[in-house]
C-alpha positions as CSV (number, residue, x, y, z in Angstrom):
1,M,104.8,25.2,105.6
2,K,106.6,26.9,102.9
3,P,110.7,27.1,103.9
4,N,110.3,30.7,104.1
5,Q,107.5,30.8,106.6
6,M,109.5,28.3,108.7
7,Q,112.6,30.6,108.9
8,T,110.2,33.3,110.4
9,I,108.7,31.2,112.9
10,R,112.1,30.1,113.8
11,R,113.3,33.8,114.1
12,L,110.6,34.9,116.1
13,E,111.2,31.6,118.2
14,E,114.8,33.1,119.0
15,E,113.4,36.4,119.6
16,V,110.9,35.5,121.8
17,D,110.9,32.8,124.6
18,I,107.1,32.1,125.3
19,G,105.7,29.9,122.2
20,K,102.9,27.3,122.1
21,V,101.1,25.1,119.4
22,T,97.6,24.2,119.8
23,L,96.3,21.3,117.6
24,L,92.8,22.0,116.6
25,E,92.0,19.6,113.5
26,P,94.3,17.3,111.7
27,V,93.7,19.4,109.0
28,A,94.8,22.8,110.7
29,A,97.1,24.2,113.1
30,I,97.1,27.4,114.9
31,L,100.4,29.0,116.3
32,F,100.3,31.9,118.7
33,Y,103.1,33.7,120.0
34,D,102.7,36.3,122.6
35,I,105.2,39.2,122.0
36,T,106.0,41.5,124.7
37,L,105.6,45.5,123.9
38,S,109.1,46.1,123.9
39,T,109.7,43.6,121.1
40,V,110.7,45.5,117.9
41,M,109.4,43.7,114.8
42,S,111.3,44.9,111.6
43,S,108.0,44.4,109.6
44,C,106.4,47.2,111.5
45,V,109.1,49.7,111.5
46,Q,108.4,52.8,109.1
47,Q,109.2,56.5,109.1
48,V,107.6,59.7,109.7
49,L,106.9,62.0,107.1
50,F,105.6,65.0,109.0
51,S,105.3,66.2,112.5
52,D,104.1,69.2,114.4
53,D,102.0,70.1,117.2
54,G,101.5,66.5,118.2
55,L,100.6,65.3,114.7
56,A,102.3,63.2,112.6
57,I,101.7,61.8,108.9
58,L,103.5,58.1,108.6
59,E,104.6,56.4,105.5
60,G,103.8,52.4,104.9
61,L,102.6,51.8,108.0
62,N,101.3,48.1,108.4
63,N,98.1,48.0,106.4
64,D,96.4,45.8,108.8
65,A,97.1,48.2,111.6
66,P,93.7,49.2,113.0
67,V,92.9,53.1,114.2
68,G,93.9,53.3,117.5
69,A,96.8,51.0,117.6
70,S,99.6,52.0,119.9
71,L,102.7,53.3,118.2
72,R,106.4,53.9,119.3
73,F,108.5,56.4,117.8
74,V,112.6,55.8,118.0
75,S,113.0,58.9,120.1
76,G,111.0,57.4,122.9
77,A,108.0,59.2,122.1
78,S,104.4,57.3,122.3
79,G,101.6,57.7,119.5
80,V,98.3,56.5,118.5
81,L,97.2,55.8,115.0
82,L,94.4,58.2,114.2
83,W,93.3,57.8,110.8
84,R,94.4,56.2,107.3
85,R,94.5,58.4,104.1
86,S,95.1,55.4,102.1
87,D,97.2,51.9,102.5
88,N,100.6,54.1,102.9
89,V,99.7,57.2,104.1
90,C,98.6,57.3,107.6
91,F,97.9,59.9,110.4
92,A,98.9,59.7,113.8
93,L,98.8,61.5,117.6
94,I,102.0,61.8,119.3
95,L,100.9,61.8,123.0
96,G,104.2,62.0,124.7
97,G,107.6,63.7,123.5
98,R,106.3,65.2,120.6
99,Q,109.3,67.7,120.5
100,N,111.5,65.1,119.9
101,V,109.7,63.6,116.8
102,S,110.8,64.9,113.1
103,A,110.6,64.0,109.6
104,G,112.6,60.8,109.0
105,D,112.5,59.1,112.3
106,R,111.5,55.6,112.7
107,V,108.2,54.4,114.0
108,E,106.8,51.0,114.9
109,C,103.3,49.3,115.5
110,R,103.3,47.5,119.0
111,L,102.5,43.9,118.4
112,K,100.6,41.4,120.7
113,G,100.9,38.7,118.9
114,I,101.4,36.8,115.5
115,L,98.4,34.2,114.5
116,Q,99.8,31.7,112.0
117,V,96.7,29.8,110.6
118,V,97.3,26.5,108.2
119,D,94.6,25.0,106.6
120,D,94.8,22.4,103.5
121,A,91.7,24.2,101.9
122,E,92.6,27.6,102.3
123,G,96.6,27.8,102.5
124,P,98.7,29.3,105.1
125,S,98.0,33.1,106.6
126,T,99.1,34.8,109.1
127,K,97.3,37.5,111.2
128,R,99.0,40.1,113.3
129,E,97.3,41.4,116.6
130,Y,98.2,44.9,117.5
131,E,98.4,46.5,121.1
132,V,95.5,49.3,121.3
133,A,96.1,52.5,123.1
134,R,93.8,52.3,126.1
135,V,92.8,54.7,128.8
136,P,91.6,53.8,132.4
137,V,87.7,54.3,132.9
138,G,87.3,53.1,136.4
139,A,84.5,54.6,138.9
140,A,87.7,56.2,141.0
141,L,87.9,58.8,138.4
142,C,84.7,60.3,139.5
143,G,85.1,63.3,141.5
144,Q,88.8,63.9,139.7
145,V,90.5,66.1,137.7
146,V,92.8,64.1,135.5
147,D,94.7,64.3,132.2
148,F,93.5,61.9,129.5
149,L,95.8,59.2,131.0
150,G,93.8,59.2,134.1
151,C,96.5,60.9,136.0
152,P,95.9,63.8,138.4
153,H,97.9,67.0,137.4
154,G,101.2,67.0,138.9
155,S,101.1,63.2,139.6
156,Q,102.2,60.0,137.3
157,Y,99.4,57.9,139.0
158,Q,96.8,56.7,137.2
159,L,93.2,56.2,138.4
160,G,90.5,53.9,137.6
161,M,92.7,51.3,136.2
162,D,90.5,48.6,136.9
163,A,88.6,49.2,133.8
164,Q,90.0,50.2,130.5
165,L,88.7,51.0,127.1
166,P,90.1,51.9,123.7
167,L,91.2,55.4,123.7
168,L,89.5,55.9,119.9
169,N,86.9,53.4,120.7
170,D,84.5,52.4,117.7
171,Q,81.1,53.6,117.4
172,L,77.9,51.5,118.1
173,D,76.7,50.0,114.9
174,M,72.9,50.2,114.1
175,K,71.6,47.1,115.2
176,S,73.3,48.1,118.8
177,R,71.4,51.1,119.0
178,E,67.8,52.3,119.9
179,Q,65.5,55.1,119.0
180,I,65.9,58.2,121.3
181,N,62.7,58.9,123.1
182,S,63.8,60.0,126.6
183,A,64.9,63.6,127.7
184,S,68.2,64.6,129.2
185,F,67.2,67.5,131.5
186,T,69.7,70.3,131.7
187,G,67.6,73.0,133.9
188,I,68.3,75.6,131.3
189,K,64.8,76.9,130.3
190,A,66.1,78.1,126.8
191,V,67.6,74.5,126.0
192,D,64.9,72.5,127.6
193,T,62.3,74.6,125.6
194,L,63.7,75.4,122.3
195,T,66.1,72.5,121.7
196,P,65.6,69.8,123.9
197,L,68.5,67.4,124.5
198,G,67.6,63.5,124.4
199,R,69.2,60.9,126.4
200,G,71.9,59.3,123.5
201,Q,71.8,62.5,121.3
202,A,74.7,64.4,120.1
203,Q,74.3,68.5,120.2
204,L,76.5,71.4,119.3
205,L,76.8,74.3,120.9
206,V,77.7,76.9,118.5
207,G,78.6,80.6,119.2
208,P,81.3,83.4,118.9
209,P,83.8,83.9,121.6
210,G,81.9,85.5,124.6
211,S,78.9,84.5,123.9
212,G,78.4,82.2,127.2
213,K,78.8,78.8,125.7
214,S,81.4,77.2,128.5
215,S,79.2,78.7,131.3
216,L,75.6,77.4,129.5
217,A,77.8,74.0,129.5
218,V,78.3,74.1,133.5
219,D,75.1,75.3,134.0
220,A,73.9,72.2,132.0
221,I,76.0,69.7,134.4
222,L,74.4,71.3,137.6
223,G,70.8,70.9,136.1
224,Q,71.7,67.1,135.5
225,H,73.0,66.8,138.9
226,M,70.0,68.6,140.5
227,H,67.4,66.4,138.6
228,Q,68.7,63.2,140.1
229,Q,68.5,64.3,143.5
230,P,67.4,61.5,146.2
231,G,63.6,60.9,145.6
232,S,63.8,62.1,141.9
233,A,62.4,59.4,139.1
234,C,65.3,59.9,137.0
235,V,68.0,57.4,137.1
236,S,71.4,58.8,138.0
237,T,73.8,60.5,135.4
238,I,77.4,60.6,135.7
239,A,79.0,63.8,133.9
240,L,82.3,64.2,132.1
241,L,83.7,67.5,131.2
242,A,86.6,67.6,128.7
243,H,88.2,71.3,128.9
244,V,91.2,71.9,126.6
245,S,91.4,75.7,127.5
246,S,93.3,77.5,130.2
247,Q,93.8,75.8,133.6
248,Q,92.2,79.0,135.2
249,E,88.9,78.2,133.9
250,V,89.1,74.4,134.7
251,V,89.6,75.9,138.3
252,G,87.0,77.9,138.2
253,M,84.6,75.4,136.9
254,V,85.7,72.8,139.7
255,E,85.2,75.2,142.3
256,E,81.5,75.7,141.2
257,L,80.8,72.3,140.5
258,S,81.9,71.4,144.0
259,K,80.2,74.2,146.0
260,A,76.9,72.9,144.1
261,G,78.1,69.1,145.1
262,A,77.8,68.0,141.6
263,M,81.9,67.2,141.4
264,R,81.1,63.8,143.1
265,N,79.3,62.7,140.1
266,T,81.8,64.5,137.7
267,T,84.7,63.8,136.2
268,V,87.0,66.7,134.7
269,V,89.2,66.0,131.8
270,S,91.8,68.6,131.6
271,A,94.6,69.2,128.7
272,A,97.8,70.7,130.4
273,E,98.5,74.2,129.3
274,G,100.3,74.7,126.0
275,C,99.9,70.9,125.2
276,G,99.6,70.0,121.2
277,L,96.6,69.3,119.0
278,G,97.2,65.4,119.6
279,E,97.1,65.7,123.5
280,R,93.6,68.3,123.4
281,Y,92.1,65.6,120.8
282,A,93.1,62.7,123.0
283,A,91.5,64.5,126.2
284,L,88.1,64.9,124.3
285,C,88.4,60.7,123.4
286,S,89.3,60.0,126.9
287,A,86.4,61.9,128.2
288,L,84.2,59.7,125.7
289,S,85.7,56.4,126.6
290,M,84.9,57.2,130.3
291,G,81.1,58.1,129.1
292,E,81.0,55.0,127.2
293,R,82.1,52.7,130.7
294,V,79.0,54.0,132.0
295,R,77.0,53.7,128.9
296,D,78.0,50.0,128.7
297,Q,77.0,49.5,132.0
298,G,73.5,50.4,131.6
299,G,73.7,53.9,133.2
300,H,73.3,57.3,131.7
301,S,76.6,59.6,131.0
302,F,76.4,63.3,130.1
303,V,79.6,64.2,128.1
304,V,80.7,68.0,127.6
305,L,83.3,68.6,125.2
306,D,84.8,72.1,125.5
307,D,85.7,72.1,122.6
308,I,86.1,70.4,119.3
309,S,87.9,73.1,117.3
310,C,90.8,71.0,117.6
311,M,89.3,68.8,115.2
312,G,89.4,71.4,112.3
313,A,92.7,72.4,113.2
314,M,93.9,68.8,112.9
315,W,92.6,68.2,109.3
316,E,93.7,71.9,108.3
317,M,97.0,71.2,109.3
318,I,96.9,67.8,107.9
319,S,95.9,69.2,104.5
320,R,98.7,71.9,104.7
321,A,101.4,69.4,105.5
322,L,100.3,67.1,102.5
323,A,100.3,70.0,100.2
324,S,103.7,71.0,101.8
325,L,105.2,67.0,100.9
326,G,104.0,67.4,97.2
327,P,104.8,64.6,94.9
328,T,106.3,62.5,97.9
329,A,102.5,62.0,99.1
330,M,101.3,61.3,95.9
331,A,104.2,58.7,95.0
332,I,103.2,56.5,98.3
333,A,99.2,57.4,98.2
334,T,97.4,54.0,97.5
335,P,93.9,54.4,97.8
336,L,91.8,51.9,100.2
337,N,89.0,51.8,97.7
338,P,90.1,51.0,94.0
339,D,87.2,53.2,92.9
340,Q,88.1,56.4,94.7
341,P,90.6,58.7,93.5
342,I,93.7,60.0,95.1
343,L,93.4,63.8,95.4
344,P,96.6,66.0,94.8
345,P,97.7,67.2,98.0
346,D,97.2,70.9,97.2
347,T,93.6,70.0,96.0
348,D,90.9,72.0,97.8
349,A,87.4,71.1,98.2
350,S,86.1,73.9,96.5
351,E,87.9,73.5,93.0
352,G,85.5,71.5,91.2
353,D,84.2,68.0,90.7
354,E,86.1,67.6,87.6
355,Q,89.3,68.0,89.5
356,Q,88.4,65.9,92.4
357,G,85.9,63.2,91.3
358,L,82.8,62.3,93.2
359,V,82.3,59.5,95.8
360,E,79.4,58.5,97.2
361,Y,79.1,58.7,101.2
362,E,76.1,58.1,103.3
363,G,73.7,58.3,100.2
364,M,75.4,61.5,99.2
365,L,77.9,62.5,96.2
366,V,80.5,64.5,97.6
367,S,84.1,65.2,96.6
368,A,86.6,62.6,97.9
369,S,88.5,65.1,100.3
370,A,85.3,66.2,101.9
371,A,84.2,62.7,102.5
372,Q,87.4,61.8,104.2
373,R,87.0,65.0,106.4
374,R,83.1,64.0,107.3
375,R,84.4,60.9,108.0
376,F,86.9,61.9,110.2
377,F,84.6,64.5,112.2
378,S,81.7,61.8,112.4
379,S,84.4,59.6,114.3
380,L,83.9,61.7,117.6
381,I,80.4,63.2,117.0
382,Q,78.6,59.7,116.4
383,R,80.1,58.0,119.5
384,S,77.1,59.3,121.5
385,A,74.6,56.6,121.4
386,Q,71.2,55.5,123.1
387,V,72.0,51.6,123.6
388,H,69.2,49.0,122.8
389,R,67.4,47.8,125.8
390,R,68.6,43.8,124.9
391,L,72.3,45.3,125.9
392,G,71.3,47.0,128.7
393,G,69.5,50.4,127.7
394,G,72.6,52.8,128.8
395,S,73.0,56.0,126.9
396,M,75.8,58.6,126.4
397,T,74.5,62.2,125.5
398,L,77.1,64.5,124.1
399,L,77.0,68.2,124.1
400,A,79.9,69.7,122.0
401,I,81.0,73.4,122.0
402,L,82.5,74.8,119.0
403,P,83.4,78.5,118.6
404,G,82.3,79.8,115.1
405,Q,78.9,80.8,113.7
406,P,76.8,79.0,111.0
407,A,76.6,80.5,107.6
408,K,73.9,83.1,107.0
409,G,73.7,83.1,103.4
410,E,71.8,86.3,103.3
411,R,74.8,88.8,102.8
412,Q,75.9,89.6,99.4
413,P,79.2,91.0,98.3
414,A,79.7,94.9,98.4
415,A,78.8,96.4,95.2
416,T,81.4,98.6,93.5
417,A,81.5,101.3,90.9
418,E,83.3,98.8,88.5
419,D,79.8,96.8,88.4
420,Y,78.4,100.0,86.6
421,P,80.8,101.1,83.9
422,N,78.4,102.8,81.7
423,L,77.6,105.4,84.3
424,T,78.3,109.1,83.6
425,P,81.1,110.7,86.4
426,C,78.3,112.6,88.0
427,Q,76.4,109.1,88.6
428,R,79.6,107.6,89.6
429,D,80.5,110.0,92.1
430,K,77.4,109.6,93.8
431,L,77.5,106.1,93.8
432,L,81.0,106.2,95.4
433,A,79.3,108.6,98.1
434,A,76.6,105.8,98.6
435,L,78.8,102.9,99.1
436,A,81.2,104.6,101.4
437,K,78.0,105.3,103.7
438,R,77.3,101.8,103.6
439,Q,78.1,99.4,106.2
440,P,80.8,96.7,105.0
441,P,79.8,93.1,105.0
442,V,80.7,90.9,108.2
443,A,83.2,88.6,108.2
444,E,82.2,85.1,107.6
445,T,84.7,84.1,110.3
446,L,85.2,86.3,113.3
447,P,88.6,86.0,115.7
448,G,88.8,83.0,117.7
449,C,86.0,81.3,115.4
450,V,86.4,78.1,113.3
451,N,85.7,78.1,109.7
452,T,82.2,78.6,108.8
453,E,82.4,75.7,106.3
454,V,83.7,73.5,109.2
455,V,80.8,74.7,111.4
456,E,78.3,73.6,108.7
457,E,79.8,70.2,108.5
458,F,79.8,69.5,112.1
459,M,75.8,70.5,112.1
460,S,74.9,68.4,109.5
461,I,76.8,65.3,111.3
462,A,75.2,66.3,114.8
463,D,71.5,65.5,116.0
464,G,71.2,69.3,116.7
465,Q,72.7,72.5,117.5
466,L,71.7,75.3,120.0
467,V,73.3,78.4,118.4
468,L,74.3,81.6,120.6
469,Q,74.8,85.3,119.6
470,A,77.3,87.4,120.4
471,P,76.4,89.8,123.3
472,T,77.3,93.1,121.1
473,P,75.1,96.2,120.7
474,D,74.2,95.5,117.3
475,R,72.6,92.2,118.5
476,L,70.5,94.8,120.7
477,H,68.5,96.7,118.0
478,T,65.7,95.7,116.1
479,P,64.4,98.6,114.3
480,D,60.7,98.5,113.2
481,N,60.9,101.0,110.5
482,S,63.2,99.2,108.1
483,K,63.4,95.5,106.9
484,Q,67.0,94.2,107.2
485,P,68.4,91.0,105.3
486,E,69.6,89.3,108.0
487,A,66.9,90.1,110.8
488,S,66.4,86.5,111.5
489,Q,69.7,86.6,113.0
490,Q,69.0,89.2,115.2
491,Q,67.6,89.4,118.9
492,V,63.5,89.5,117.8
493,G,61.9,92.0,120.4
494,A,65.3,93.1,122.2
495,S,65.3,97.0,123.6
496,Q,66.1,99.7,121.5
497,D,68.3,101.2,124.1
498,D,72.2,101.3,123.8
499,A,72.3,99.7,127.2
500,A,71.1,96.1,127.2
501,P,68.1,95.5,129.7
502,A,69.0,93.2,132.7
503,W,67.4,90.3,131.3
504,Q,69.5,90.2,128.4
505,R,72.5,89.7,130.3
506,L,70.9,86.3,131.9
507,T,71.7,82.7,130.5
508,G,69.8,81.6,127.5
509,S,68.9,85.2,126.5
510,N,70.9,85.3,123.4
511,V,69.9,82.0,121.5
512,D,69.3,82.4,118.0
513,V,65.9,80.4,117.6
514,S,65.8,80.5,113.8
515,A,69.1,78.6,114.0
516,S,68.8,76.2,116.8
517,V,67.1,73.1,116.2
518,S,66.8,69.8,117.9
519,R,66.4,66.8,115.0
520,I,65.0,64.3,117.6
521,G,61.7,66.6,117.7
522,S,59.4,66.1,120.5
523,R,60.7,62.7,121.9
524,A,63.5,64.6,123.4
525,Y,61.0,66.6,125.6
526,P,59.4,65.1,129.1
527,P,55.8,64.4,128.8
528,A,54.8,67.6,130.6
529,M,57.1,69.9,128.3
530,A,55.8,68.4,125.1
531,M,52.4,69.7,125.7
532,L,53.8,73.3,126.4
533,A,57.1,74.1,124.6
534,P,56.4,73.9,121.1
535,S,53.8,76.6,121.2
536,I,56.4,78.7,122.6
537,R,58.7,78.0,120.0
538,F,56.1,78.6,117.4
539,D,55.3,82.1,118.9
540,L,59.1,83.1,118.5
541,A,59.3,82.0,114.9
542,Q,56.4,83.8,114.2
543,A,58.2,87.1,115.3
544,V,61.2,86.1,113.3
545,D,59.0,85.6,110.1
546,A,57.2,89.2,111.0
547,Q,60.5,91.0,111.3
548,R,61.9,89.6,108.0
549,F,58.3,89.6,105.7
550,G,56.0,91.9,108.2
551,T,54.6,95.1,106.3
552,D,52.4,96.3,108.6
553,R,54.8,98.5,111.2
554,S,51.9,100.1,113.2
555,E,51.5,99.6,117.1
556,T,48.2,98.0,116.4
557,G,49.4,95.6,113.8
558,L,50.2,91.8,114.1
559,H,53.7,92.8,113.3
560,H,54.1,94.7,116.5
561,H,52.4,92.2,118.5
562,H,54.3,89.4,117.6
563,L,57.6,91.4,118.5
564,Q,55.9,92.4,121.7
565,R,55.2,88.6,122.4
566,A,59.0,87.3,121.4
567,A,60.2,89.8,123.5
568,L,58.4,88.7,126.5
569,L,59.1,85.0,126.0
570,R,62.9,85.6,125.6
571,A,62.8,87.4,128.6
572,A,60.7,84.7,130.5
573,L,63.3,81.8,129.1
574,A,66.3,83.7,130.4
575,Q,67.6,82.7,134.0
576,P,70.5,83.7,136.4
577,V,73.7,81.9,136.1
578,R,74.4,78.9,138.2
579,Q,70.7,78.6,138.9
580,P,69.2,75.6,137.2
581,V,65.4,75.8,137.0
582,P,63.7,72.4,138.0
583,L,61.3,70.5,135.9
584,E,58.1,71.3,137.7
585,E,59.0,75.0,138.0
586,Q,59.7,75.2,134.0
587,V,56.2,73.5,133.5
588,A,54.4,76.0,135.8
589,Q,56.1,78.8,133.9
590,L,55.6,77.6,130.2
591,Y,51.7,77.1,131.2
592,A,51.6,80.5,132.5
593,L,53.2,81.9,129.4
594,Q,50.8,79.4,127.1
595,K,47.8,80.3,129.2
596,G,48.6,84.4,128.9
597,F,49.2,85.0,132.7
598,F,51.9,87.6,131.8
599,D,50.5,89.0,128.8
600,R,50.0,92.1,130.4
601,G,53.7,92.5,131.7
602,S,56.7,93.7,130.2
603,P,60.1,92.1,129.5
604,E,61.8,93.9,132.3
605,T,59.3,93.0,135.0
606,I,58.6,89.2,134.3
607,Q,61.4,87.7,136.0
608,E,60.0,89.3,139.1
609,A,56.6,88.3,138.2
610,I,57.5,84.5,137.4
611,A,59.7,84.6,140.8
612,E,56.5,85.5,142.5
613,A,54.4,83.1,141.2
614,V,56.3,80.0,141.5
615,M,57.0,81.1,145.5
616,H,53.3,81.0,145.8
617,I,52.9,77.9,144.0
618,R,55.6,76.3,146.1
619,Q,54.5,77.5,149.5
620,D,50.7,77.0,149.1
621,H,50.5,74.1,146.4
622,P,53.7,72.1,146.7
623,D,51.4,68.7,146.0
624,A,50.9,70.0,142.4
625,L,54.6,70.3,141.8
626,E,55.6,67.7,143.7
627,R,53.2,65.4,141.5
628,I,54.8,67.0,138.0
629,R,58.1,66.2,139.3
630,R,57.6,62.6,140.3
631,T,55.5,61.8,137.0
632,Q,57.1,64.3,134.7
633,C,53.5,64.9,133.0
634,L,50.9,67.5,133.6
635,G,47.7,65.7,134.4
636,P,44.0,67.2,134.9
637,M,44.2,67.6,138.4
638,A,48.1,69.2,138.6
639,E,46.9,71.4,135.7
640,A,43.4,72.4,137.4
641,V,45.9,73.1,140.7
642,L,48.3,75.0,138.5
643,K,45.6,77.4,136.9
644,A,43.9,77.8,139.8
645,A,47.3,79.2,141.9
646,L,48.1,81.4,138.9
647,V,44.6,83.0,138.8
648,D,45.1,83.4,142.5
649,V,48.7,85.3,142.2
650,K,46.6,87.5,139.6
651,M,44.1,88.6,141.9
652,H,46.9,89.3,144.4
653,H,48.4,91.8,141.7
654,R,44.7,93.4,141.5
655,Q,44.5,93.8,144.8
656,K,47.8,95.7,145.2
657,M,46.9,97.7,142.3
658,H,43.2,98.5,143.5
659,G,43.9,99.1,147.5
660,G,43.0,95.9,148.4
661,E,39.5,95.8,146.9
662,E,38.1,92.1,147.3
663,R,36.3,90.9,143.7
664,C,34.9,87.8,142.9
665,L,35.8,86.1,139.6
666,L,34.1,83.3,138.2
667,V,36.1,80.7,135.4
668,H,34.0,77.9,133.7
669,V,36.4,75.6,132.0
670,E,34.8,72.6,130.3
671,Q,36.4,69.3,129.4
672,A,35.4,66.0,128.3
673,R,32.8,64.6,130.9
674,T,34.0,66.9,133.1
675,G,32.8,70.2,134.5
676,K,34.9,72.5,136.3
677,I,33.8,75.8,138.6
678,W,36.9,78.0,140.1
679,I,35.8,80.7,142.6
680,C,38.5,82.9,143.2
681,T,38.5,86.2,145.7
682,G,41.3,88.1,147.3
683,S,41.5,86.1,150.2
684,G,41.1,82.5,148.7
685,L,40.1,80.0,146.0
686,E,38.4,76.7,145.6
687,L,38.0,74.4,142.9
688,Q,34.9,72.0,142.6
689,M,35.1,69.0,139.9
690,L,31.6,67.7,138.8
691,S,31.2,64.6,137.0
692,D,28.6,62.0,136.9
693,E,30.1,59.8,139.3
694,Q,31.3,61.7,142.1
695,T,32.0,65.5,143.4
696,N,35.2,66.0,144.4
697,R,35.9,69.4,146.2
698,C,39.4,70.5,146.5
699,R,40.2,73.3,149.3
700,M,43.0,75.2,147.9
701,D,43.2,78.1,150.6
702,N,40.9,79.3,153.6
703,V,38.3,81.5,152.4
704,D,35.8,82.7,154.8
705,G,32.0,82.0,153.5
706,I,32.9,80.0,150.3
707,E,30.0,78.1,150.3
708,Q,27.5,81.3,149.9
709,K,29.8,82.7,147.7
710,M,30.0,79.6,145.3
711,Q,26.1,79.5,145.6
712,A,25.8,83.4,144.8
713,G,28.0,82.7,141.7
714,A,26.2,79.5,140.6
């Protein structure tokens, strides 16, 4: 060793009583020193440049300290290294005592040990091992409401300390992942039909305040619980709910989950009232770490983050702070990548490539600031994964709530009289009068929503999004006599009345079909749903196109037909709050919609018709639903029973309309190598299946004289 290295080792030996030397080979020796958390290393002490709302910008922190390293401020506050902008500028979360941290304070990385390696070939080298901020993730947290440290509110005792994971855990690499090919069932018809959620998928739930995002997320947790009842074919799923809003909302959610029995498999991670951005973000990350523990053990976790707008607020605050630092930030900023330009602190992403330069990120050429922001957002969203089967095959599914609206891209800026300088005074007066009557453009960012650009950034990172519309009167109007540029964003087929129909106040009625998408595709559907759901979505998409581009506005034209069909489907996909629909019932309803059994109904009455049909099938033909629930498939026998039962329900309706008159209906269904004959009367139904090998006769109900009627029908 060189003299200065020996002096360093001897000084450490004086400060630390524990030291040992292990000889591995004659040419190399490794000296490892365990350093207690209270040991202060002079090389780790740096200073704070900016501190506000639980966020800090640090200068000159050790360049080998990893993201997630535990920090200690001189005031006694604790923190964690969040992000590196360069070798010298770092961002940190302040997780305790944030009011006592101010600019100029000293901060230190907590060291776990120093590794001194001496090799004749490569020479001496020193490596530092840092203490990483960890959170409890043990099984004792199930059924509890805790903060990000695993402590129940009002208590300092941490639960689940038998297992711990890093708060800012790394994403799985591609070799450890597997293709998503199974469904994460939610029990919400609009979600499971239009934007199915696959196990291991990251899906956004986007909508303005008041659109029902949090309520829908709670329904999804209840659906997960319902789908894993005893006897179910699915594997048990642990739900994690991270809520960073008011404590009153948390209490209400916990009561509803407890009433349904879902809390025993659910952990709620709640941020304290009035906490800073740092602790709110830590609550989200803590819920993800708990879900990763279940995933790594081969289980399946379902994580709801309500909401992730704090990430956009954090990045905006950091950008403003760097701008306020001015030349100070520029003087200490050294790029991690020599080819990456250092941006001026006040440079905005929209000021042009000439000022910022472009960098390659994930195969795209983007501005350097946009690449950094995207990488920061991805660090949270892409923690969801389907683990490869060789590593256990577990999964963590993410449903992230984001208050906002996607970009519409259709509204043009309002014209002004200055745009037409050659008008005569009379023409100018007429133009000003017309512009005064025109409705002003809707603001891109509504109160309580994050910036549209941030929404689009998150949507491009996630595996899909479910977009909800605000329950405003404007959304309930769909005029048939005029085209509107934003028709695709309106509720297709909705009522023209000022008072919204009852079905439009149900869960799932305000889904924006044109903006909602699941990028996993049909792999996220259960097998039975994959046969039925795409046609429903196609019909709704046709209605959107008819509203935007249709020219035939008559009541007999295709335009009117598509709108009526869309209104019927929307009403059928709606459901009451806190009433998840089982898979087998969803399959039965979609089958009835696809085959046209409810086509003569109206949106106002279809909920009642669906409830009656499901009740009849469950009472008289429970075996068919049980087969679908057990296998998650719609086989030929189950399909035949479903259709027979629906025909029977239809005949009961006809009896009511015709005073109980009994009529006989003969239906022929031809399939490959199989002929099916259905005989339906007002009092019963029988199905006869004929094949070359055998004749199976399935009696569906008690029918007087069914054999004679079959012979007469033949």
